[in-house]
N, C-alpha and C positions, 0 to 999 in steps of 0.2 A: 578589592575584597576580590577572590576567590569562587568561581563557580559554585553549583551545588554538586555533589557528586552525582555519577547518572548509573545504572546501570544498565543492564541490557537494554535495546531497541530506545536508548537516550532519554529513560524513566527514572528519578529516582531511585536507586535500592529499599522496594520492601522492610519495613521494620516490621519485627517477628513480634505476632500477639506475646502476650504473655499467659502460661499455661498458667493454671493449676497444679497444684497435688503434687508427687513424688516423681508422675512419668511427667510434667510439663516440667517442671527443675532439670529431668534428664535433657529434653528437647534444648532448653534454653543452654544447658552447661555447651552442649553437640553444635549450638550455632555461634560459638564464640567467636571473635576473632580471628585471635591469637591462638593455634592449632596447638602450645603449650598447656592451653588455661582449658584446656578440652580433657576430659575422662578418658584414660584406657582403656582398651577394647577388655580386661577383668574388668574393670569400674563397671563396665557400662553392661555387660553382662551379670552380675550378680547382681545389680539394684534390678533389672527387668524379671532378672528369674525371679525376682521376691517380690515384686510385685502382679508377675503371673499367677503367684501361688494364690488362691482365694484363703481367703481371712478364716479358723477356725471358727463355729456355728458354737455358740453359746450350750454346755449340755444344760438337757431340760427333761425333768423326771414328771412322769404323767402320774396324773392323780386321780383320786378314786374318787366317779360321783358317787354319791349315796343311793341305792338301792332304791329305783321307785319303781317298783316289779308291786305285786297285788301278793301280798303274803295268805299262808292258808287258812286265817280265820276270817279273811278279805272277804266282800260279794256276796248275792243275794237268798245264797242260801243256810250266811252264818246270821244276817238276823231275821228270821225265821223260827 
């Protein structure tokens, strides 16, 4: 049985943590051991540019609230 592979300083190589989301997928692809499995520069740029754009905010229209101000008939002088 062969000894486990060791990284720098004699420690086993670190296993990358699993990242979530699109950014995590890009990172995991870049960490592929085989260079031919990694995305090319254009793919990386396109993905990161898309991730950097803020999502469009939903369009909301202001609602009119009822007019709660007293009208001309309201007030102490109207009841006398």
